[in-house]
N, C-alpha and C positions, 0 to 999 in steps of 0.2 A: 503418658499422662493419664490420669483417671478420667472417666466420664464425669462431667460437671453439669449437673442438672438443676435448673431453677424451678422450684415449685412456686407458682405465682398465679395470683388472681387479684385484680385491682379492687375487688370487693372483699371486705372482711367476712369471716364466718363461712369460708368455702371448704374447710377441712384440710387445708394445706399442711398445717403443723401436724395434724394427726397422720397424714400420709407420710411426711418426712420421718417422723418418729417410727412408724410401723414398718415402712419400707427399709429404713436404716437397720432396724432390728432384724428383719427378715433376711436382708443381704448378709449381715454379719453372722447372726446366730444360726441361720438355717441353710445358708448357701456358702458360708466360709469366705466371704468377700470382705476385704478390709474397707471400711466405710467411715468417712468423716462427714458429720452433719454440721452445718454452719448456720447459726441463727442470726439473721440480719434484720429481725423485727425487734424494735425497742421494747416491746411488751415482754420479751424473754420467756415466752411460754414453752418453747421447745425444750429448754433445759429442765423446766419444772415437770414437763410431761415424762421425761426420762429419769426423774428422781434426783436431779442435780440442784443443789442450793445455789442458785445463780447469784445471790447477794453475797455469798461467801467467796465467790471466785475473785481472784486478784486481777485477772486479765480477762478480756472479753473480745468480741468481734470489733469493737471500736479500736482496739489496739492494732488490728490489721490495717485499718485506714490511717491511723496516726503514724504507725511505723513506715508506711508507704510515703506519707507526707514528709517525715523526717529524712528519709533516704534521698529526697530530692535536693536537700541542701547540705551545707557543711556541718550542720548540727549532728548528722549521723556519725561523722568521723570522731566527734568528741565523746561518744557514748562508750562506756566501759565494756558493754556487751554488744555483739553484733545484732542487728535487727533481722535475723534470719531464722527465728524460731517461731513456729505457729503457737498461738495462745490456746492450745487444745487441752482438753481434759479427757481422761479415760472414763468411760461409763462402766457400770457393773457388767455390761455385755461384752464378752471378749470379741475383739475385732471392730468394735464401734467406739469411735471417739467423737467428741463434740467441742465446738467453739461456741460458748454461750453468749447471750446478749442480755442487756439490761437497759434501763431508761437512759443511761448515759449515751447510748448510741444515737438518741434523738438530737444530740449536740453536733453531730457530724456536719450538717449543712453550714455551720459557722466556721468550719476549718477549711483551709485551702492549702495547696502546695506552695512551696517557697517560690516557685516559678509562676508568675501570674498568667502565663500562657498555657500552663498545664491544665488539661481537662480533668476536673475532680471525679468525673464519672468512671475514669479508668484506674483509680487507685487500687481497688480490690483486685482487679485482674493483674496489675503490676506486682502487687504484694505476693499473690499466690504463685505467679510465674517465677519469682525469685526465691521460693521456698522449696529446697530440695526434699524436705520431708513429705511433700505432696506425692512424690513418686511412689511412696509405699502403699498408696491407696488405690483401690479399684474404682471407687465411687466417691464423689463429693456431692452432697445434696444440700442445696441452699433453701432455707425457709425465708422467702422474701416478705417485705412489709406488705400490708393490705392496702396500700395506696401508692400512687405514682409520685416519684420524687428522686432525689439524688441517690438514696440507698437502693431503690429499685433499679435505677440505671446501672449502678455498680454491680449488682447481682447479675443483671443480664449480660453485661460486657465480660463478666468473669465466667460465664457459663458457655457450654458447648451445645446445649439443647434445653428444651423447656417442657415441663409437665404442667398442665392446666387443670386443676380441680374446679368443677362447676356444680354448685348446688342447683337442684332442679326447681328454681324459682325464677320468675320473670326478671327481677332486677339483676340476678346473677348472670342470666343470659345476656342482658344488656352490657354488664361489666365485661363479659367474655369478648363481646364485639369490640369494646374499647381497647382491650388488651391486644387484640389482633392488629388494630390500627397502630398501637404503640410499637409493636414488634416490627411492623412494616416501616415505620418512621426510623427506628433504630437501625434497621438493615440498610436503609438509604444513606444515613449519616455515617455509619461505620460498616463498610462493606465486608470487613473481616469477621463481623458478628453474623454468622449465617443463621444461628438460632432456629433450627428446625423444631417444630412442635412434635415431640415424640409420642405424647399421649395426652388425650383429653379424658378426664375421669369424672363421670357423673357421681355426685355425692348427695347424701341426705334424701334418698329416694323414699317416697311414700306412695301407696297405691291410690293416687288421685288422678283425675283427668288432666289437671294442669301439669303434673309431673310427667305424664305420658306424652303430652303435647310438646313439652320442652325437650324431652328425650328425642322425640322425632325430629325436632328442629336441629338438635345437635347431630343427629345422624345425617341430615341433609348437608349441614355446614362442614362436618368433619368426617366424610365417609371413610377416609383412610386412617385418621388419627384417633378416632373414638375408641375407647377401651371396650373390650368385650365384657367387662365386669362393671357392675353398678354397686356403689356402696350404699346400703340401706341405712336408715336411721335406727340406732340401737343405743340404749342407755348403758350397755356393757362397756362401751368405749369410755364414756364419761366416768364410770365407776373405776375403771382401770387407771385412767389418767389422774384421777383425784388421789391415787395412791402412788403416783410416780411410776406406774407400770404400763405395760402394753396389754392389749387384749390377748395376745399370744401367750402371755404368762398367766392371766387370770381366767380366761375363758377360751382355751385353745380350740374347743370343739364348736364354738359359736359360729354361725354361718358367716358373720362379718369377718371373723378371723380368717376363714378360708378365702373370702373374697379379697381381703387385703394381700394375702399371700399370692393369690392368682394375679393381682395387679403387679406385684413385684416381679413375678416370673414373666409376665407379659412385657414389662419394661426391659428385662434382661434379653428377651428374644428379639425385641425390636432394634435395640442397639442404635437408636437414633435415626434409623432409616425408615422411609415411608413404607407403609404396609398396605396390602390389598384390602378391599372392603370385607368386613367380617359378617357372619350370620349371627345376629344377636337374639334370635328367637327364644333361646333358653337362658339368656343372660340376666334378665330382670328378676330381682328378688321378689 
């Protein structure tokens, strides 16, 4: 089975969509790894970032959850086609596929399985576990919603590890602490969900005292998980994404492009296992 990584922060504007898109590109285009990115955020920004017209897509990540719901009851037997195909689309990048999202995903909390005792937070995990197509991938990257709820729980239970982007602001640091408590609660309720934090990635770095203090707080809190690389603030990413492209395609020599590639390689090396403390003296942009 592929590595299934949840990119998650309970506060919006953390850079998780940017990381999913760019690491997906890096794995597929530059490392030859078959990668599937799944947008579980009703805003649907991941598809737009990769140049996909999400409004034209006939199926989306909502179908993953609805197919899982149907398969719990006799309605599945009445379907002409089996519910065993992922609603994926090929991107322009060889080796990178996507399951897009749109606002219809926000309707998910209104749906429940046919069995009233079924936990709806496990639908995504069950759907992916029954999809043989998933075995063709090396990585599955989930873009989680920027708030806690049923969709976030589904992403976490379908994942084998977690990547946490943390903007270097006070409120984001507080949101990171909330996320750690959420993960602890989920591990207690679902012991099979080990959910190791593979990487904590500082984002939107600026040369301010506040940013330095928050970075030091992260170093103390996550001595093993903290990335050796810090994503600085650059307009080049916004310019690329406004065209449905990545910075690797529009400004490959930009420092931020090198940083994002290094984060991808760092994640490859870690493989979900705890790492020793790193020397970050030269890592800050």
